[in-house]
N, C-alpha and C positions, 0 to 999 in steps of 0.2 A: 582461603582464596585459591582459586585454580591457578595453575601455572600460566604465565603469559603466553599467548598464542604465537605461533611462528607465522608471521605475516609474509605474504608473497607480493612482489611488486606489480604483478600482472595477473589478469584472469587466465586460468588455464582451461583446458577443454572440459574438464569435469565441472568447474564453476559455471562456464557458459551454458552447458547442458542443463544444469540445475536451475539457472536463472531463467532460461527459456521455458522450462517446465512450470516454474512458479508463475511467470508472467502469463502463460497460456491459461492456467487455472484462474488467475485473477481476472483475466478477460472473460472467462466463462462465468465467473462470480457475478458480473454485472447482470447477466441474464437470470441467475439464480435469485438474486435479491429482488429483481423485478417480479419474478414469479411469486415469491413469498409475500411481497408487498400487496398483492391483490386482496388478501384477506387478513394480513397480520400487520398491526401498526409498526412503523419503521423502527422506532427506538426500542420498542418492546422486542422486536425481532433481533436487534443488535444486542440487547441485554441477554436474551436466551443464548445467542451465539457465543458471547464472551464468557458467560457463566459456564456453559458446556465445555468450551475450550480450556478454561482454567481448571476444571475438574479433570479433564484428560491429561493436562500437563502435570498436575499433582500425581496422578497415577503413574505417568511415565517416569517422573523423577523418583518416585518411591521404588519402582522396578529397577531403574538404573542406578539407584542410590546416589542421586545428585542432590547435594545439600542446597536448600533454598533459604534457610533462616539463620545461617551463621553470620556473625559480625565480620564483615570484610570491607567496610567503608563504602559500600555501594548504595546505602539507603537514600541519601539525598539525590544522587544522580538517577537512581532507579525510580524514585517517586516523581522526579521532574520528567523523565522520559515517559512514565505512565500517564501523567497529566497531559502531556503534549499529544500522546497517542489517543487518549480519550477525547480530547478536544477535536482532533482530526476527524474521528468517526462521527461525533455529534454534528459537526459542520457538514460532513458529507450527507448524512441522512436528512438533516434539516434543509440543506441546500437543494436537494432533489425535489422538495415540495414547492420550490419557487422557480426553478429553471429546469431545462431539459438535461438529460443525462449527458448528451454530447457536449453541451456548453460547459457543464460543471467539470467533465473529465479533462477538457483542455486546460482549464484553470488549475485543476488538481495536479496535473503533470508539469507544472512549473517547479515542482519539488527538486528535480535534478539540478536546476540552476541555483537554487538555494544552497544545495550541497556543494556544488562546484565553486560558488563564490565564497562561502564561509569556511569550508573544511580546511583549505590551505592555511588559515590563520591559526589553527590548532594542530594540524598535521601537515607541515610543510611539504613532506614527500608526496602528498596527493594533489599537488598543484597541476592543473591542466595546462597544456601548452598548445600553441598554434593550431595545428590540424585537429587536435582533440576538441578545442572550442568550436571549430568549424563543424565537427561531427555532432557535437551536442546541439548546436543551433539547427543543423540540418535535420536531425531526428525530431526536434520539436516542431519545426516548420512542416515536416511531413505529416505529423499528427494533426496539426491545425488544418492542413489541406483535407485530410480524411474527414474531418468533422465540419468542413466548410458549409455543408448543406444545413447544419444545425444553426448556422449564423444568418441564414438568408430567409427566415420565416417572414411572411408578409405581415403578420400581426403578432408581435412579441407578447409573451405572457406578462400580465400586470405584475410589477414588482420583480421582474426577471433579474434586475441588477443586484437584488438582495442575494439571490441564489448564486450569481456569478461571484459576488464578494465572498460568500461562504466557501465556494470552491477554491478561491485564491487563498483564503485563510487556511483551509485544510491542507493545501499544498505547502504553504509556509510551515505549518506545524509538523507535517511529515518530514520536511527537510531538517527542521530543528530537532526532531526526535533522533534522526540519524546522527546529527552533529553531537547531541548530548551523549549518545552511546559511545562515540569515539573519543570525546573530549574529557570524559570523567572517568572515575574508577570503574564504571561499567565496562570499559574496554577490556578489563581483566576478568570480568565475570563470565560464567558459563553462558552458553546460548540459552539454556533452559531458564536460568535465573533472570536474564535480560528480558525474555519473553514473559516471565511470570509477573514482573513489575508492570508491564504494559497491559496484559490481559486482566490482571487482578484489579488495577486501578479503574480500567474501563468497565469491568463487571460491577464495580461499585457506583461509578458515575452515571452510566447509561440508564439504569432503572430510576435514579433520582430525577434525571432530566425528563424521562418518559412520564413519570407521575406529575412533574411540574407542568408539563404540556397537556395534561389531562387525557393521555392515551388510555384506552380501555384494555386491560389485561384479560387474557383468556387462554383457553387450551383447545377450543373446538375449531380447529382449522383443517383445511383440506389435506389429504395425504400428500399431494404434490408440494404444498407449502412446507410440510414437515420434512419431506425428502430433500427439498432445497435447503432448508435450515441445517439438516444433518450434514450435507456436503460442505456447506459454508463453515460449519463448526469443525469437523474432523479434518478435512483437507485444507481448508482456507486458514482459519484462525489458529489451528494447531500445527499441522504438518508443514505447510508452506511458510508460515511465519517463523517457525523454529529453524527451518532451513535458511531463511534469510538472515536471522540473527547469528547463526553459525558462520555464514559467509562474511558477515560484517567483521567478525573477529579474525578472519584470515586473508581477506582480499581488500583492495582499495575501494572505498565507498564511492568515490567519484566515478569510477568505471562501472561499478555495479548500478549506480543510479541511472545511467544512460539506458540500461537494458529495460528499465521500467516503461520506457516509451513503447515497448512491444505490447503492453497490456491493453491500451485502448485500441490498438490495431487488431489484436486478437479478439477483442469484444466485437468489433465490426465483422470479422471473419465468422465468428460463431453466430452472429446475427444473420449472416447470409446462409449459413449451413443449417441452423436450427430454427430460425424464424422466417426463412424465406425472403429476407430482405435482398434488394438488388445489389449485384456486384458492380460497383461504379468505378470510373476511372480514378476518382479520388482515392479509393481503397487501394487500387493497384499501385498508384504513385506513392502512397504512404508506405506500403510494404517495402518498396525499393529504397525510399528515403531513409526509413528507420534502419534497414539493414546496412546501408552505406554509412550512416551516422555511427552505428555501433562498431563497425570495422575501424573507423577513424579514431574513436575514443579509446578503443581497446588495444590499439597498436602499440608495440614496444617503442620506447623513445630511442 
């Protein structure tokens, strides 16, 4: 087993910079998934992404000589974290077939509340106080305002509540994944092994669900879809998730979780820059609200 990590009580400048970079790509990832979904079945796309990322992680660990299969007491916690991670992605991809991306994103980003509410029960030192709770609520409210146009459609999609519920479940599973990593022997595992459990289990589960839903597998897709999938795999599922797992070992999860509110805001920004979507007052208000919320949650007590 690797040596216990030296935890820091607050996010430092390096951690904040890395978190912003991860959230920026995760916001861009919304567009990448949308592009690839034009001719690639969603769960088949997720399957290829997770399989590719697992292969990259194995190569990385072999190069860095990071042990993945030693007995260190992490198996139960790792499999649980992997199952929760797989369930999150299944609900995200299925939910998007029933509701709009904006609505699902709002429900997905209830995850920081799950972390903030449950984490202190297993890690008392990560309890949020006064102004930090205010910052968390402010950040979520800002995201909800940014996506308010997605809630005002004149004719809601049939069965939209199903997609909303799946988004809420995905957010719950995301929060429980973070909690599992911190509350079990996984807290002592390397970032690579933590990610391996999650990618590996999802790479097994996603194809099974894809087949069960009758998706047609193939390889003849557009160059744009393959480029999108490549970025999702290399930068998204491998590099950014590995960075996130590393930070979970060294920084407070409750403070990190608040930064994820930047992701849907980045998604809107990239929509404006890359898709020509309008720059609305909701977006500007969201940028300010999320920034203020992050400052409050990340402040030293």
